[in-house]
N, C-alpha and C positions, 0 to 999 in steps of 0.2 A: 659763903656763910652757911652755917648749919641752922635749920629751922627748929624752933622749939616744938616739942611734942604736942603741946596744946594748940599751937597755930596750925600744925598739920592736921590734927584731929578736927579742928573747926572747919578747915577747907574741905575735908572729906565729907563731913556732915552737910555742909552747904552744897556740895556737888550732888550728893544723894537727894537732898531736898529739891534742888533745881531739876534733876532728872524726873522725879516723881511729879513735880508740879506741871511740867511741860510735856510729858510723855503722852502722846495721842490726844493732845489738847484740841486739835481740829475736829476730832470725832465726837467730842462731848458738847452737846448744845448748851448754850448759856441758860441758866435757870432764872425763873421769876419766882422769888421766894415770897412766902405769905406776907412778911413785913413790908416788902416793896409794894406788893399789890394793895395792901391796906393803906399805905401812905398815898399811893396814887388815887385810890378811891376817895379818901378823905379830902385830898387836894381838889379833885374833880368836883365833888359835891360842894365844897366851900366856894369854889369859883362859880358853880352853877347857881347856888342859892345866895351868893354874896354874903355869906356868913363866916367870917374869918374869926377864929377863936385863938386865945392865947394858949390854951391847953385842950387837947383832944383826948377825952378819957377812954375811948375805945381801945381795945387790945393793950391793956395795961398802961395806957397813957402815952401820948406823943406830944412833943413840944410844938408850938404853933409855927415858929419860924421855919421849920422844915417843910410843913405843909404849904406855907406861903411861898416859899421858893419853888416848890414843885408846881404849884398853881401858876406862878409867874412863868415858869418854863413852858407849861402847857399853853399859856396865852401867847408867848413869843414864838414858839417853834411850830405850832400848828396853824395851818392856813385858815381853817375855820372850825370852830368848836360849835357843834349843834346842840342847843339846849332844848 
């Protein structure tokens, strides 16, 4: 069967994207982006102060459930959190 040009074009684009996504991936360290760091800090301080909010206004606003889940993971996965 003959492949349509659009299907072949899509496969080529995906192959190029795959190559550039995984090329030398082991040499690039994973980054901790500011949003992730802010979420972690908010969750840590909420856990520390036992002050869980519905909305966190810092950094243009964050939903509370995300902070609660991060704080829960801190509580579960860390052996001891020193306050």
